[in-house]
N, C-alpha and C positions, 0 to 999 in steps of 0.2 A: 503494498501498499503506499502512496506516496504520501512523502514529509509535507505537512500544510505550510513549513518554513526551511527553506534550506540555507544554509550559511556558505558563503562562496570565498570570502576573504577577510581576514578580522586585521584590526590594529586598536589597539589601546582596548576598551571595551565595545569599539563601534564595528559593527558588520557590515559589510555589503552581501545581500543576500535576496534569497526570491519569495515571494508570499504568495501562495497558490491561493486564489478565490475562484467562485462559480462563474464568476465572468472576468478571467484571465490572471495574469502573471503581474504583479506589482515589483518591480527592483527597488530593494532599499539597499541606504535610506532613503526614505521620501517624504516629501511636501504634498500635505496633503489639502486643497484648498476646499476650504467653508462654499456651498452653492447654497442661496436661498432659495427655496422651492417655489415660490412666488415671484419675489422680486430682484431676479437675477438678471441686470443689465449687461454682463458678457455671456455669451452663450458657452454652455459645458462642452458644444462641441471644439469649441475654439481651444478651450482649456485642454481638451485631447490632443489638439493638433500641438499646442506648445509642447505637448511632453506630459502630461501629468494623466498617470493610469488610475488613480483611485483618488476619488474626492468625499466629502463628507456634507452630507445635508439633516437636517431638522425632521425628525420623523413626527415631533409631536406638531409643528407646523403644518405637515403633509398631513397630519389627522384633522386637522382643525379646518383648512380649508379645501381636502379633496375627499376627503372620507373612505367610503368605499370604491369610489373612482379610482385612488390609488393601488386597492387591493386587485381591483377588475386589471387597469393596465401594469403595474407595476412600477416601483419608484426609479427606475432606470428609463421607464418611458415618461414618466412624470417631468425629470429633471432632463431630458434628451441627452443622455452619455450611456454610450456603449462599453465603458470599462466598467472597474469596480466601486461601488458605492456602498461608502461607511455610512451609518446614521447614529445621530445623536437623539437620545430618548425625549431629551428636555430638560435633561440637567442643568443645563444653563439656566434655563428660564426658572427652575426652583432656587437656582441662586441668585438670580435678580430679585423673583416677585417671592420668594418664599414656599409656593406651591403653585401646583399644575392641577384641572381639573380632569385626572385620568389616574387610573391606580397602575402600581408597578407591573400587574399581570396582564393588565388591556395592553399597556403599551407594547410589552415583549411580544404578546400574541399579534400585535398590528404589525410590527418587526418581522416578526416572521409572514406574513402573508402579504406584505409588499416586497417581498424578496432581495431584501437588502444583502450583501454579499458579507460585511461585520456589521454587528450589532451588540449595540451598549444597552445594558438594563437600564430604568428609569431609577438613579442614586438621588441619594442628598449629599451632595458636596458641603465638603466642609469650609472651602474658601481661605481666608487668608484672615489671621487675627481671631477669629472663634475661640474661644475660653476653652480649655483641655474640656471639661465637664461637658458643656455643650457639643465638642468635634467629637467626643467617645459617642455621644448618644447617636450624632450623624453617622460615625462610621459602624456602629453596631447593625444599625436600619439597613444601609447599604451593603453590608454582608448579609443579612438575613434575607434581603429581596433579590440578591445576585446568587445566594444559592438556591433559593425558591428558582428563578428562572432559568438556570441552566440546567437544573431538574427537570423542568417541561421543555426542554427543547427539543426539537425534533432530531436534529445533528444530521440533515440532508444537505452538508457541504455548507450552511451556513457558520459565519464564524461569529461565536460570542466573546464578546471583550469584555474581561471584567475591571470595573473602575476600582480603584487605587488611591484612596481619601486618606486625610490626617494631616496635609500641609505641614505646617512647621512643627507639628506634635511627631518627630521622627519615630516614637514607638509607634504609635499608631499607624502609620506610613508602615512598618514593620509587620505589623501585626494585620492588618487590610492585606499586605501581599502575599502574607505566609497562607492565608486563610483563603484567597481566591486560588491561589495555586494547588491547595490541597484539593479544592470544589472540582477540581478537573478543568479551569479555564484554558484555552490554548492561545490566549493572546491576553494582554494586559494594558490597561490605558492609566496613567498617572492624571489623577484631577488635579482641579485647585491651583495649578500654576497661574494663572491670567493675574492674579491677583497681586501675588508675589512680583512677578514681572513687572507689572505696571507702578509697582514700590520701587524699584529698580534693586530689589533682594536677590540678586542673582546668585549670590551664595548659599541662599536658604534654598533656592531653586535646585542647584548642585547638588546640595545634602540630599535633600528629597528625591533626587533621584538616584544618587547612591545608595542609599538604605533600603530602597525598592529593590533595584538591580543586583544586590549582593544576593538575593533570597529569591531570583526569578531563573529557574533552570535555561539552559542558553536554546533549548528548543521553541522558547516563548517569545515571540517577538513584543517589544514593549513600545505604545504608542505614548507622545505627549501632547496632550492637547492643550490647544492655545500658544505654541511658538511659530511665532511666523517672521523672525526677523533674522539677517544674515548674520548678527553679532551674537545671538543666542544659538543657533543651530550646531555652528562646529564644537560648543561644549555640551549641549545635548546628546549627538552623537557619538562626542567620545567619552561620553559617561554611558552610551549604549542604548539612546533611546534609536528605534526602527524607522518608525513614521511620526509623524506632527503634524496638528492642523492649524489653521489658521484663516479668519476671514482679515487678517490686517492687510493683505493687497487692496481691499476696497475701502475698508475704514480709514486708513491712510490718506489714500486717492481723496475722498470727500472732504478731506480738511486739507486739499493740495500737499500731501506728504508724500515726497520721493524719495524713494527707499535706494539707498546706496551700500557700498560692501561694508562701511565701519559707522553708520549714523542715517538720521531721517533729515533728507533738508526739506525747506518751504520753497515751493515753486518759485515765490517771489525774491528769493535769494536768488534766485542761480541762472547764470549767464551763460553757463555750456554743459552739455551733457557728454559726460563722458560715458557713454554707454553706446553699444551699436545694436542694440533692439530695433524693432521693426518702427518702434514710436521716436526712438532718439534720433536713429539714423537719418531720420525722414522731416523731424521738423525741429525749430529750436526754442528754448522754454520762452522766448515771447508769444513765439505762433500757438503753443497751448496754451498759456492763459489767456489769449484771446477768444477760446473757444466757448462756446454755452456751457454751462455750469454741467451737464448730463456729460456732454461729450468730454470736456475735459474730465472729468472725475475717471471718465472708461479709459480715455488716454493714459493718464497715470495709473490706473489699477494693472493695466495690461503692462506698461513697464513694471511696477510692481512685481509684477508674473515670474517676469522673465531674469529680475533681479534676485529675486529669492532659489528660483531654478538654479540658475548661476552659481550661488553658493551652495545647493547640494551638490551641484556637479563638481563644483572644489575639491570641497568636502570629501568625494568620494575617491575623485584621483590621489587626491591626499593618504585614503586609505589604502588603495591600491599601490603607491608607489612608498608603502611604508613610513610616511611622514606626516601624520598627524598629531603625533607630540608636537612639530615642529610648527606645524598651522593653526593648533588649536593656541599654543602659548600665543604665538603673533598675534591673533585673536583678540585674545584677552585683554592685551595689552593696547586695545584701543578705548576704553572707556574705564575711569578709576573703579566704578561699583563691579564691572567685572575682571579686573585686576584681583580682586577681594576673591575670587574663587579658584586663585593659583593653589593655595593651600589645599584645595581639595585632590588635584594633580600630585601635588608633594607628599602628601602625607598618607596615600594608599598606592604606594607603588606595587605592594602584593596583587591586590586587585586587578589593575591597569596589566601586570605581567601574566595573569593566567591566560588571555585571551591574545597578548603580544606575540608574534611570532617568533621563535629565538635566534632565528637567522632571516639577513634580510640581504635584497641585492645591492640595496646602494649603502653608503657610507652616513652617517650621524654626522649631523651637523651641533657641535657644542658652542654656546655661547656664556651663557649667565648661568651662575650657580644652580639654579632651580632643574638645571639638565641633570645633574648627576641623580637625581630622582626619576627618569624615564626608564620604564618599565627594563629596556633593554641594559642599561646598566646597571639597575637595582640586581637583574639576573647577573651580571659578571661580579659585582660583589659578592652575592652569595655563594658561587662558586671560587671565588678566591679563597672566603674565610674558611673552607672546607679545606684545604688546601694543605699537604703535610710533605714535608722535605726532612729526609734523613742526611744532610750534610750541613755541616758545623759551622761551616763558614756563608755569608751572604753578601751579595754586593746591589746596591741600590742605587740604580741609574736611571737620569731622565730620558723619556722616551724620544724617538730619533723621528727623522721625517719620512724614512724609509721604514715599511713596516714589512712584514713583521720585525721586530728589532734584529731576529738575528741574522738578517742578510744586510744589516748596516754596517756602514765604516766605523761607527762608532763601537757595534759590538766586536769586530776586529781586532780594535785598538785596546779595548779594555780588556780584551780576553790575551792579549801577549802579557798583562800584568798576573793575570791568575788560570788555574787550572781547570778546567771545563769540569772535569770529574770531580772535582774538591769541593766547588763553591755553587751556592743556589742564587744564579742571578735575577734580579728583579729590575722590571720598570716601573716608572710611576707618572702620572699626571693627576694633578686636580680632580679629575671628574671621575677615573676609573681607581685611583686609588693606586697600591700596589698590586704589579702583575706578573706572576712568576715567568719565567723565560718560555716553560711548559705550556703555556695558557695565553701567549702572545699573540698567537695568529687565528685563538678563537673570537668569533664574531661577538660584540662587536670592537673586542681589543685592537685590533689592525686596521678597524673601518671606521674611521672617523675623521673629521675637520674640524679641527678646534679653535678660536681667537687666538691670538699671540698678544695674550695682554698679561698684567701681572696681577694674577688672583691672590686675593686674603685666604689666609689659611682655616680663619675660624670662619668663613662660610661655605665652607666643605665637612660637614660632620661625618657625612658617608666615607669619607677619606680617614678620619679619625677612627672610625670605628673598625673600617676596614684593617688599618695599620695595626692597632691594639690587639685583634683577634689574632691577624698572621702572628704577630710577633710572641703572643699567647701559646698559641699552637704548634712554633716551632722554635726548639731550642737552640739559637747559636750560640756558640761561643764567640765570634767576631763578627762585627754587620761593617762592611766598605760602604761608607754613603756620601754621596756626592756633598760638597759644600754648596749649598745654594739656600737664596733667601725663604722661599716656600717650606723647604722640610726644617728649617731652625725650628718651626713650634712641635715637631713630631720625634725630632733623631734623641729621644730619652728610651734606654734599653735597661731590662733588668742590672744590677750591679754586678752580677757575675758573666756580664755581656762586656768585651772589650768594644769601642767605635774609632774606626779609623776612618776619616774623611780623605774624601778623592776629589783633589783639584779639578774645577769645572767652569768651562769659558763660558758656561751661561747665566746670565746677569741674576 
């Protein structure tokens, strides 16, 4: 039997995958545009032509406007879209207005009848800022109706997506996630992020995703509600979100807001379009500004769709190349509040290492101290910390430009002073710590490009930890060490060890 979700490639917690639905395949990561079932000014066919194979629409609004007509025709005919369709059951309306005039079982039955591909139970979103006691009540309610909904499902290829609630109450997020997995949901969705993002609390958003993702099996794709800006997409994908929906393309356009790679600009401030989409390549900002209201809104919305899709494609290419860490770190520097999420990535290397390939085809780019925590280097440190040598002498020298080190001129010169069978040769740099010669050709120790600047020892705790563990595990009587500025902070050995400094030309 074919798996509903196939993972093709991974990097960090991100996946390029294929989501199989009753109406076709969806390659992930995927942005899922929101389509209004009644007032959609950009035709759904146009979205398909641009490259969106999955859209989301509102089953509650559909029920109120079309009723049994949608049951006869099906949701795909109602919105005129021949790809995969996801339906929100009215949870957003519950969040906005407190309640809706339909029960969860009635809505679940309606979503089955209109033949949506991916259906969401009518839950009770916690939103952001809700007291813990009230949030707990909402989570309990959501879990109860989610179980009942799945138990009553027909399982005829329709995918039911379990809504994770809890928001900033991370213990509730974890409880919600764990329960939905145990219920048997084949897809999950993280709820209540919109208000978090509107408050620029990106670190809370990242924590929400992380706490949920740690409990989700790799076979279950994760959807993120309400994420539709190029700044948040790389973070969400790097943390493990596979699909994410938003009406941002239209909501921004209604206020003349033009989406770029790293910000949202108001049309009135723009003199040039640095974009080659069908709108920007044919018109100037002044020409778009002069359009009638609806035409202007549609034009900006179309550009916004292209801008979001371009960002998703850039992220997918970064996954394909194994450079998602570099791309994500670059993106989070675009806004101070995004930069607050950096700690999520540097403090959870074990989590990201689980799904980061051990070997890659490209060299790592290393610039700033946070790069010492990227998954590939974290795994290297773990390997070095387990290394055992039976030699009584060690030589600690800086890495060379030619790699692996044993092929370099520096190695040839240093070994004129020592017998290879008597000394343990180790190379070092701030990011990798120290690396025994035997591991120097193991990826990524010989596959990196590093900025040639003077780094501060205090900024490299992983170096210090590896250094300490390595010399604790290996009982050298004599250590020959390069005399350079970086190593001065670390050149302390047990009293039984003789330290001999090697003169170095390196500054």
